[in-house]
N, C-alpha and C positions, 0 to 999 in steps of 0.2 A: 491537682498537682500539675505543674507545668512541664511540658516536654523538655528534655535536655538537648541542647545544641552541641554537637560534637565538632571537632576540627578536622575530621578525616575527609578530605576531598576525594571525589570519584574521578578517575581519568576520563577525559573526553578527547575527541579527535577533530582536527581541523578538516574542512572540506578538502577533498582530494582535487588535484589538478588533472589536466588532460593526460598527463603522463603517469598517473597513478596506476598501481597494479595491486590492489588489495593490501596497501601498506598503511600503517598508522602513523600519526604525528601528534604527540601530546600537545595540548593547547592550554593546560591549566596546571597549577601546582598546588600542593597541600595548603589548605587554609585560604585559598582564593575563593572568589565568588563571582557570580554572573547574574545579570539582570534579565537574562533570556527567559521568555515565558514558558518554554517547554523543558521537560527534563532531559538532561544528557546531551541532546544533539547540538545545542547552540551555546554550550559553555559547560562549566562544571555542573554536574547533575544537581538539580534542585537547589541552586544558589551555592553550590560548592561544598555543602556539608551534609553528611548523613545525619538523620534525625531519629531519635528514639521516640516512638509514639506508643503509649500504653495500649495494649489490646484488651478487649472485654475479658473480664475474669482474672486479670493479673492483680497481684497484690500491689498496693501503693508502694512507690519506690522507697520512701523513708522506712516503711516496715521491713521491706526486703533487706535493706542495708543493716538495720538494727538486728535482724536475725542472722546476718552473715550469709545471706543467700547469694546466688550467682548474679552478677550484674546483668541486666536485661540486654537482649541482643539489639543491635542497631537495625532500624528499618531500612530496607533496601528496595528501590524501585527496580523494574525490569532492566533499566539501563545500567544498573550498578551490580549486576550479577553476571557470572560467566566470564568468558575470555574474549574481550573485544579484539577484532582483527583489523580494524580500520575501515575505511570507506570502500565500497565496491568500485570497480573500474569506472572512470569518467572519461567520456570522449566528446570532442567537439564536432565530429563528423559521423554520419550514419554509415553503417556497412552496406555493401551490396547484398542482395538476397542470398547469393552463394556464400558470402563471408558470414552473414548472420547465421545461416544454418550450421556451417562447420564450426565457427568459433564460439557461438553463444548457445544455440540449441543443443548441440552435441558436445561442445568444448573438447574437441578431439585431442588437442595438444595441451590442455590445461589441467588444473588440479581437480576439476569437478567433472571428469569424463562421464558422458552419458547422463549427467544430472542437470546440465545446463549451467550457464555462467551469467549471473545477473550483471546488468550494466546500466549506467545513466548516460543519456545522450543530451548534452546541454543545448538548449535553444531549439530543439527539433520540433517543438509545437508552435514556434513563432511563425512558421510558414503557413499555418492553417488560418483561414478566415476567422475562426472562433477567437483566436488570441487577441485580435484587435476589436472585434465586434461585441463580445459578450459582456457588456455592462448591464446592470440591472435595468436601466431605462430601455436599452435596445431590446433586451429579452422580453420585457413587458409589452412594448409596442409591436414588435415583430412576431413574437411567438407566445404571447400571453394566453392564448386559447388552447394551446396544445395540451394533450392529456399526459399526466404523469401516473404510471401504473403502480408506483410504490413510493411512499414517503414515510420513513421511519419516524417514530415518536421519541427517540432517544439518541443523543449524540455520543454517549458512552455505551458501547455495545454490550448487551447482556443476552441477546437471543431469547428473550422471554416475552417481548411485547409485540403484538401484531401491528403492522404498519397501516397507515391510511392508504386507501386505494382510490383511483380515478379522480385525483385532484387535477386542476389545471395549473399551468406555470404561474399565471398572475396571482392566484391564491397563495401559492408557495412563496412568491416574492414578497407578498404583503405580510407574511408571518415569520419568515425564517430568521430575521435579525432579532426577534423578541421571544423566541421559543427554542425548544430543543429538537425541532424537526430537522430531518436530514434526508435529502433525496438519495435513494438508491434505485431510481427508476431506469428502465431501459431508455437509452438515449432517444428522446422524443423526435417525432417526425418534424422536419424543418430544421431543428438543431443538427440533425444527422447530415444535412447538406453542407454544414460548415466545419465539419471535422473529417480529416482524411486518415486513412490507414497510412502508417509510416512506410516509406519506400521499400524497406527490407521485406515487406509482406507482398509486394506487387506480384511476384511470381515465385515459383518453386513448390507450389502445392498448398501454401498457407491459406489462400482464399477458398479452397475447396472444403475446408474444415473450420468454418467460422461458427463460434458458439453464440456469444452475446456481447452486447456493449452496454455499459452502464454509465449514467450521469450521477456523479457524486457531488452534492452541492449542499453547503451548510454555512453557518456563521463561525465555523471553527470550534476549537476546544473539543475535538473529537478524539475518541480512543477506540480502537478495535479490540476484539479478543485475539488471542494467539491461535492461529489456524493455518491451514494450507488449502490450496485449490488444485484441482486436477488438470486445469488448462494452463497453457502459456498465457502470459499477460503483458500487453503493452499498456502502460498507464501514463497519460499525459495531463499536465497541470496547466490551467489557464489563469488561475488566480490563487494567491496564497502560498502556502508552504506545507509540505508533508515530510515527516521523518519516520523512517522504517528501521526495524531490526529484522535481519534475515538469518535463518538457520538452515543448514544443509538438510536435504530430505533424508539423508542417511541417519540423522539423529533420531533417537527413539522418543521424541516428544509426544508422539501419539500413543502413549502408554500411561497406565495409571500412576507410574512412578513419577511422572511429570505433571500430574493433575488433569490428564486428558479424560474427557467424558463423551458419551453419546447422550445428548440431551434428553431424548424421549425415554431412554432407559433409566437415566439418573432420576428423572422426575417421578418414577414409580416408587422409589425408596427414600428419596431425599426431598422434603417439602421445600427446601431452599430453591430447588430447580423446577418448581411447578411451571408448566407451560413452556419449558425450555425446548429448543429444537436445535438440530445440527450437531456436528462433532467439532470440538475445540478444547482448549485448555480452560476448564471452568473451575478448577479447585484451587487456583492461586489468584491472589490479588496483585495485579501488575504494579500497583502503587506501594505494595508492602509484601514482598515475596518472602515466604517462610522457608528459608533454606535449611532449617532444621528438619522440617517435615518433608521437604522436597529438595534434598541436597544436590541432585543431579543438575539443577539449574546453575550451580556455581562451576560446573565442569564444561559447559557447552561453549564452543567457539561461535561467535556471531559477527556479522558484518552490518555496518551502518549504511543507510541510503538516505540522503537529504535532497529533496526536490524543491525547486523554486519555480515561479510562474514562467512558462515557456519551455520547461524541460519535459522529457519523456523517459521512462524507465522500462527496462525489460526485466520481468520477474519470471523465471522459469517455473514450469509446472512442479507442484509438490514441495517447493521450498516453503518452510514454515515462516510466518511473518507476524509482526505486530506493527500497527500504523497509528500515528497520532498527528494531529494538526494543532498549531497554536490558535488562540482566539483571533478571529478575523475572517473575512470572506474567503471561502475555500471552494474551488470549482475544478473538478477533474473529470476526465472520461477514460474509461478503460475498454480494451478490446480483449476478449478471451477467444482463444483459438487452439486448435491442435496442430502440431508441427508435422507429424508423420515421421517415419524412420528414414525415408529416402528422399533426397531432393529431386524435384521434378524440373529438370533442365529444359525439357521440351516446351513447358509453359512460358519460360523466359524467352526462348527462341521465337515462339509464336508472337509474343508481345512486341519484341524488337522488329520482327518482320512487318508488323503493322505500323512501324514508324515511331513507336513509343520508347522513351528512355526510361529504363526500369529503375533508375536512381532518382527520378522525379516524383513529386506528389501527384499521383494519377487517380487514385480511387477514394471517393468519399464513402463514408459509412452507408449513406443512402444508395450507393451504387451496387450494394451487395445484398445477397440473401443470407439469412442467419438461421441457426437452430441445430447445428451439429452438436451432438453430445457423445461422450465416449461409449455409453451404454446404449445409445440410440443414434447410430451413425446416419448422417444426412449430408449428401453432397451439396455444398453451397457454391455460389459463383458470383463474380463481380464483372461489371462492364464499364469500361472507361467512357464517361460522358463528357467531362470537362476537367482538365487538369487544374491544379491549384492556381489561382490568379496571383500575380506578383504583389498586388495590393488588395486589401479587403474591399475597397470601393469599386473593384472591377467585377464584383459578383453580379 
């Protein structure tokens, strides 16, 4: 039996301008379609039409209609449920460390007070050497021998398969375009010389609580599970595109009513989750959300975040999120850190007394120590070695 094509288009939202403030702008109309490769973010969701797909165990459609049974529900992706609020704030300039802490980490005067305010900073990764340097040829020739401590075996996350360990970058480059491997390695030595902390992190106490930095690298067509992280996140993209859905941390997504699971516990009673690890939304399919079983998903407000090469985004701690990338080379680096409750002005004064401009790119990832965790506090630190060059060839 063939799926039925409906004419009900999903709303989508145009990319926000630098003056945006969590406002939406419809960009498609009922019955329209889009050739965009990803759902929702780049046009009307999935070609502009909701599609019914028969699930296992359903009666054939003809039989259901003959018996006068209820018409089957339309299949909805995660982009087609809930209450979209438009794109997060987009800015062309980075804030100072003081502004970042007050406006984004604390959001003192905004709608997400004490929960953090996500934001996209357009073009802020372009000042880093990695933006111009990181072609596959360059990475192979310059960094091919560096070790990668974790390479996932699936691009669509299930949290059930163990990753490869101790690959080198040359091996990854030889295979990633023809397989489902996906780097989630700590940013390797050498590459960490070519990525900087964003200037808002230069002082204020952020560098004393650095957790980890990860190299996300694949051939695209990736999808995450819905989850949240306990740390603050600056996420910078050097190649490709990523589209996110963000939900406030006050939402009760981390409950059974929304399909939340603890993987190790679920595995004890549900064979479907054998070998699963971590906490995340595991009981819904983001490609086919069952709003009859999990109606709460149709009530949630959510915000969109679309990143292109050269952008960096701030994702506050504990915000729930779903991330996907269209097919094509995808290369990003994130930095996890703790913000602390109070801004450390003395660290900014000390840096400026040494002649540094705290609004410049001063600190490479390799200039810092790492390893702070909320449950295992460790003081980390950074030392300015060489500020970002104006051109990559000045390295």
